[in-house]
N, C-alpha and C positions, 0 to 999 in steps of 0.2 A: 504494500500500500504506500502511495507517495504522500508527501507532506501536503500537497494540494487537497487531499481528501480529508484533512483535519479541519473541522469547523469549531468555532468557539461560540458558545451560547452568549448572547448579549450580556446576561447577568454575570457570567464568568469573566467576560472582558472588563466589566465594571470592577470586579474584584481584583483583577490584575492592575488596573489603573489606580484603584484605591491603595493597594499595597505599595505600588511604586511611589505614589505621592507621599504616603506615610514615611517610607524610608528616605525619600528625597529630602523631606523637611529636616530629618535628623542628620543624614549623610548622603550626598549625591553619589558617591562611589558605591555605597551599599545598595542604593536604588538601582544602579546599573548592573550590579551583581545579581540582584533579584530578577531583573529582566533577562539576563543571560541564562539564569537557571530555568526560567519559564521556557525560553527558547530551546534549551537542551532537552527539557522534558517533552516538549512538543515533537522534537526530532526523534527522540527515542520511542515515544509512543507510536509515531507514524511508521517507524522502521519495523517495530515488532509489538503490536498492541497486546498480544497475549503474554508478553514478558512479565507484566505486573499482575499481582493477585486480584482475584475476584473480591469485590467489596460488599456492596449491598444494592438491592433494587436492580440487579443485572448490570452492575457497573464494575469497573476496575479502578484501582487507585495507585498513583505514583506519589510517594512522599518526596517533596523537594529537599535537596541537600542544603544544609546551612540555614534554612528558613522554616518557620513553623506552619507550612502550608502543604496541602495535598491537592494533587490534580485528579479530579474525579471525571471519568469518561465512560462513554458507552460506545460499543461497536455497533454500527448499523450496517446495512447491506452495502450502501454506497459511500460511506464515510465513517469517520470517528468523530463523535460529538463530545467536546469538552464541556461538561455540565457545570463544573464549579472549580474554582481555585479556593479551596476552603481553609480558612485559618483554623489552627488546632483548637482555639478557644471558642469557636462558634458552636452553636447547638448542633449536635450530630444530625445529619439527615435533613437539615433545613432546605437543602437544594432539591429534594425529591420531587417537588411539584414541577420542576423544570423538565422532568422526563416526559411529562404529558403534553408538552408543547410541540 
């Protein structure tokens, strides 16, 4: 599966943006590292989506290195949908309603 087949849910994109902005306010270098880790995660998921363990609600999860976030995604027939970039302190499963969209 190629990276073009990875789609990011609009709410997940907001989570990336909010994470970046929060890190940027404290340290712009750390904010860039956060974005780099998100990009690495997207590339690895695109290359081998089954590499990461099943999570819940028919999803899989990749925990980001160095950051308290998990990338939650679902494999679809024609693409991989990134459902959430979930901070570890958020309520578990808050993103489940996005699977119905």
